[in-house]
C-alpha positions as a Python dict, from the first residue, in 0.01 Angstrom:
ca = {
    (1, 'M'): (0, 0, 0),
    (2, 'S'): (-261, -268, -19),
    (3, 'E'): (-601, -231, 145),
    (4, 'Y'): (-558, -495, 420),
    (5, 'L'): (-241, -325, 554),
    (6, 'K'): (-424, 7, 603),
    (7, 'R'): (-669, -149, 848),
    (8, 'K'): (-401, -173, 1123),
    (9, 'N'): (-548, -368, 1416),
    (10, 'L'): (-882, -433, 1251),
    (11, 'L'): (-735, -743, 1090),
    (12, 'W'): (-734, -920, 1430),
    (13, 'E'): (-1042, -750, 1578),
    (14, 'G'): (-1280, -1040, 1513),
    (15, 'S'): (-1060, -1305, 1674),
    (16, 'R'): (-1020, -1138, 2012),
    (17, 'F'): (-1165, -1328, 2311),
    (18, 'V'): (-1097, -1373, 2682),
    (19, 'L'): (-1074, -1708, 2855),
    (20, 'P'): (-1262, -1753, 3186),
    (21, 'E'): (-928, -1808, 3362),
    (22, 'Q'): (-797, -1479, 3224),
    (23, 'K'): (-1109, -1295, 3337),
    (24, 'A'): (-1085, -1444, 3688),
    (25, 'A'): (-716, -1352, 3712),
    (26, 'Y'): (-791, -998, 3595),
    (27, 'L'): (-1072, -953, 3849),
    (28, 'E'): (-850, -1089, 4127),
    (29, 'H'): (-575, -848, 4025),
    (30, 'Q'): (-820, -555, 4031),
    (31, 'A'): (-943, -657, 4377),
    (32, 'N'): (-585, -681, 4505),
    (33, 'Q'): (-507, -332, 4376),
    (34, 'N'): (-764, -181, 4615),
    (35, 'K'): (-637, -364, 4923),
    (36, 'L'): (-453, -175, 5195),
    (37, 'P'): (-125, -308, 5334),
    (38, 'P'): (-115, -434, 5694),
    (39, 'P'): (2, -183, 5956),
    (40, 'L'): (366, -165, 6058),
    (41, 'L'): (394, -58, 6421),
    (42, 'D'): (718, 12, 6602),
    (43, 'D'): (803, -138, 6941),
    (44, 'Q'): (688, 167, 7136),
    (45, 'A'): (343, 165, 6975),
    (46, 'L'): (310, -209, 7040),
    (47, 'M'): (405, -158, 7405),
    (48, 'E'): (140, 114, 7444),
    (49, 'I'): (-122, -108, 7283),
    (50, 'G'): (-15, -397, 7507),
    (51, 'M'): (-52, -183, 7819),
    (52, 'I'): (-401, -71, 7715),
    (53, 'V'): (-509, -429, 7633),
    (54, 'M'): (-375, -573, 7961),
    (55, 'D'): (-536, -291, 8162),
    (56, 'A'): (-867, -349, 7983),
    (57, 'L'): (-838, -723, 8051),
    (58, 'Q'): (-787, -671, 8424),
    (59, 'R'): (-1059, -407, 8463),
    (60, 'K'): (-1304, -561, 8212),
    (61, 'Q'): (-1318, -225, 8033),
    (62, 'E'): (-1460, -181, 7686),
    (63, 'V'): (-1212, -91, 7414),
    (64, 'T'): (-1227, 13, 7050),
    (65, 'V'): (-991, -185, 6828),
    (66, 'V'): (-898, -91, 6471),
    (67, 'Y'): (-734, -384, 6293),
    (68, 'W'): (-640, -499, 5944),
    (69, 'D'): (-836, -784, 5787),
    (70, 'D'): (-774, -899, 5431),
    (71, 'G'): (-683, -561, 5284),
    (72, 'A'): (-922, -339, 5480),
    (73, 'Y'): (-929, -182, 5824),
    (74, 'K'): (-1215, -283, 6053),
    (75, 'E'): (-1328, -139, 6383),
    (76, 'I'): (-1476, -337, 6669),
    (77, 'N'): (-1594, -240, 7018),
    (78, 'G'): (-1590, -492, 7299),
    (79, 'V'): (-1432, -630, 7614),
    (80, 'V'): (-1098, -812, 7611),
    (81, 'D'): (-1154, -1165, 7746),
    (82, 'L'): (-827, -1342, 7676),
    (83, 'V'): (-469, -1255, 7582),
    (84, 'D'): (-259, -1541, 7445),
    (85, 'H'): (110, -1444, 7447),
    (86, 'Q'): (220, -1766, 7283),
    (87, 'L'): (-11, -1739, 6981),
    (88, 'Q'): (10, -1357, 6985),
    (89, 'H'): (-360, -1289, 6963),
    (90, 'F'): (-638, -1180, 7194),
    (91, 'K'): (-1009, -1246, 7220),
    (92, 'I'): (-1252, -956, 7223),
    (93, 'S'): (-1621, -1011, 7307),
    (94, 'T'): (-1899, -799, 7164),
    (95, 'G'): (-2210, -910, 7345),
    (96, 'S'): (-2296, -1257, 7215),
    (97, 'D'): (-2020, -1267, 6952),
    (98, 'Y'): (-1642, -1274, 6984),
    (99, 'E'): (-1340, -1230, 6760),
    (100, 'Y'): (-976, -1333, 6780),
    (101, 'I'): (-740, -1061, 6659),
    (102, 'H'): (-372, -1122, 6588),
    (103, 'I'): (-137, -865, 6740),
    (104, 'K'): (50, -801, 6416),
    (105, 'Y'): (-273, -679, 6250),
    (106, 'L'): (-354, -417, 6516),
    (107, 'K'): (-358, -52, 6417),
    (108, 'T'): (-500, 117, 6728),
    (109, 'V'): (-659, 22, 7059),
    (110, 'E'): (-841, 288, 7261),
    (111, 'R'): (-1038, 282, 7585),
    (112, 'V'): (-1405, 370, 7555),
}
């Protein structure tokens, strides 16, 4: 067997390189691997969450909301200011800031 066949992969070792597009795609793939899927709640859980949110809206009570946002679960404390049934989201105020949260991304809502 000749000498260059014994080197196996070393023949192509010097010509290996990665394009910037390949690196970006690889990093995006790695970031997507660590993301969590959005929650899947059944109708009963959604009804319970809806009752808590509507009660908190009427009484201006503070609630703790755990919701999914771009592959991670976030927690926010605040007062429910608005519930939009048509757009299926609600507005929660935390002092001077506010956030709109879509109902399909809710995981839990608890009274404080």
